[in-house]
N, C-alpha and C positions, 0 to 999 in steps of 0.2 A: 313670541319666539319661545321655542322649547329650550330646555336646559342645555342641550348640546350646542345649539346655535348661539345661546348667550355666552357660553364658555369660549366658543370660537371668536366671537366679537370682543369679549373681555381680554382674551389673550393677545389680541391685536392692539391693546392699549386704550380702548374706549373707556374713559372714566365713568361715564353714566352707566354703562353696561356693567362695569366692575362693581359699582355701588349696588345696582339692581341684583346682581348675582349674590353679593354679600347679604343683602336683605333676604333673598330666598333661602340661603343656607341658615341664616339666623332664625328665620321663622319656620323653616321646614316647608316652604311653599313650592310644591312641584319637585322638590328634592328632599332627601333625608336631612333632617336637622343636624347641622354640624357647625359648632361654634368656631372650630379651628379654621375651617374653610371660609366661614363668614369673615373672620379676622383677616385672613389672607387677602380676600378681595376688597374688604374695606380699606386695608392698608395700601393696596395698589391704587385705589381711587383717591384716598386721602393724600397720598404723596403727590398727586397731580393737582391738589388744591380743592377737591370736592368737599365743601363745608358740611354736607350731610354725612358723608362717609367719615369725615374727621370726628364729628360728634358721636356717631355710633361706635367708632373705634375707641374713643375715649371712654364710653360706657362699658365696653368690653374690658378695657384695662381696669376701670374702677371696680367692676364686679368680678373680675377674674374669669370671664367667659371666653374660653378658647385660648386664653393666654394666662400667664402668671399675673396675679393682681399686682398692679403698680400704680400708685396714686401719682407718682411723678410723671409717668407716661400719659396717664389720664389727663392731668393738668396741661401737659404740653399740647395734646390734641384738642382739648376744650378751648384753650387759648387761640389756637389756629382758627378753629371754627367760629368762636365768638367774635374774633376780630373781623370776620367776614359778615357779621350781622346775624348769625344763626341764633334765634331766640332760645332754643332749648339748650344750646351750649352756653349761652350767656347765663341762663338760670342755673345750670349745673356748675358753672365756674363760680358763680356767687355762693353756691352751697359749699364748694371746696374752701373758699375763703372763710365762710362762716364757721365751718367745722375744723379748719386748719388741716385739711386733707391734702397732702402733697405740697403744702405751702404754709407759710406762717399765718396763723389766724389773724384776720382783719375784718372787723364788721364794716368798716368804711368801704373797703374794696368789695365786700359782699353786696352792700347796698348799691354801689356803683353798677355792678353787673345785674343785680335784680332789677334795678330801675331801667337799664337798657332793654332788658327782656320784657319787663312789664309794659313799657311804652309801646312795644310791638304787639301787645295783646296776649302775652303768655300768661295764662291763668295761674299756673303754679308760681311764677315769679311775682305776680300781683299779690297772691296770698303770702308769699315770703316777705315781700316788702311791707305788707300790712303788719306782719309780726314784728319786723324791725322797728316800725314807727310806734307800735303799741308798747314795746319794751324799751324803746330809746336806744337801740343798738346800732351804732354806725350813723345815726341821725338823731336830731333832737326829738324827744318823745312828743308825739302828737296823736291823740286818740282820734281826732278828726281825720287826719291823713290815713291812719290805720283803717278806719271804717271805710273811707273812700276806696282804698285798694281792695279791701275785703269784698266790698259791693261789686267792684269790677270783676273780681275772681268769681264771685257767686253767680253773677249774671251769665257766666260761661259754664256753670255747673260744677265749680270746684267745691267738693263736699266739705272739706275742712273749713273753708271760708263760710259756707252756708251754716255749718254748725256753730262757728264762732259768732256769727251775726244773730243766730237764734238765741244763744246764751246772753248776748248783750241786751236783747229785748226783754229778757226776764227780770 
């Protein structure tokens, strides 16, 4: 579908098409890059429950792309998406709790969300969980579990986990 056709279908309320259109504006794929329009279409789709749109809308709020930066709104949309099982949103929500971004800092809640995401195979979450176990933040310190999660992340090409494992071998 060309951009005009996508817009027509999106305006009729199709959540998937709204998300696709948001992605095109976000990336500048077939249309001029425009974060404001991306946010508009992500929001339309997110409000209908699209977990992927919710996650990307949260990222826009977190980074201030196309909207005024708002950690509170980012947290709101990450939670909506994470509750539907979106592994990227779960990892990002874990990071919000770890940093106290839009929410009171809680390593325990960070670990909860990192674990949910890591169990789905999210390499960033696996790396984050490895760090939590290594430092004993939100969980009992366990070098064995830290290495386990770093290996999982490294197997997927996570560069930070690969570097950590290389350092451990030295």
